[in-house]
N, C-alpha and C positions, 0 to 999 in steps of 0.2 A: 504494500499500500504506500503510495508516494506521500511526501511530507507536503502538506498543504501550505505551509509556511515558506517552502522552498521558492527561491527567485529564479530558478532555472528556467529559461526560455521566456522570461520577462523582457518586454522591449519598452524602454521609457517613452513616455509622451511629452511633448513640450508645446508651449503656446506662442504664437507669433505675436510680437509686441505691437504690431500695427493693425492687423484685422482680427485678432484674437482667435484665430483659428487653431484648434487643437489638432496636432498631427505627430506621427512618430518621429523621434529625435533625428534619425538618419535622413528624413526628407526635408529638414530645416537647415538654414545656413545660421552657424553660431557666429557671433561677433563680441568683441569686447570693446570698451572704450579707454583708451591710453591716452594720456596727455591731450585730452581733447579730441581726438581723432578716432574714427571708426576702423577697427582692424578684424577682418574676417579670419577666424580661426579654423582653418581647414581640417587640421588633424584633431581639433578640440581638445587641445592639451595646455592652453595658457591658464596660468593660476589666478586670473581676474574674474570679477563677476562677469558671467556670460549671459548673453541675451540670444534670442532666436528670431528669425524672421523667415517668412516664406520665400520660396525660390520663384516668385512671380514679380514682374516688373513694377506692378502698381506698388507693392509693398517695400521693395528695395528704393524706388523713388521717393518715397515718403520718409525714409530712414533719417536723412538730414534734418528734416522738420521735426521729427520724434526726438532726436538728439538735443535740439535747441529747447525743446519744451521740457525734456528731462532735467537738463541743466538748470533751468529756471526754478524747478521744484527742489533741488538739492543746494 
């Protein structure tokens, strides 16, 4: 009988910061904000706070506006 608490086979989901669509982590682009600039983390190994965005042009184009809005909040 398999352990129900086992995470084997679990695929994490993340939410796009622009459109709020929930999708599998592997289908989204991860980026971090370093020194005021957006850096895409292709290998997903940078140790800063990571954000996720859809691979659609609409969301990527709105990313700069989102960054300015976020900076105002913090």
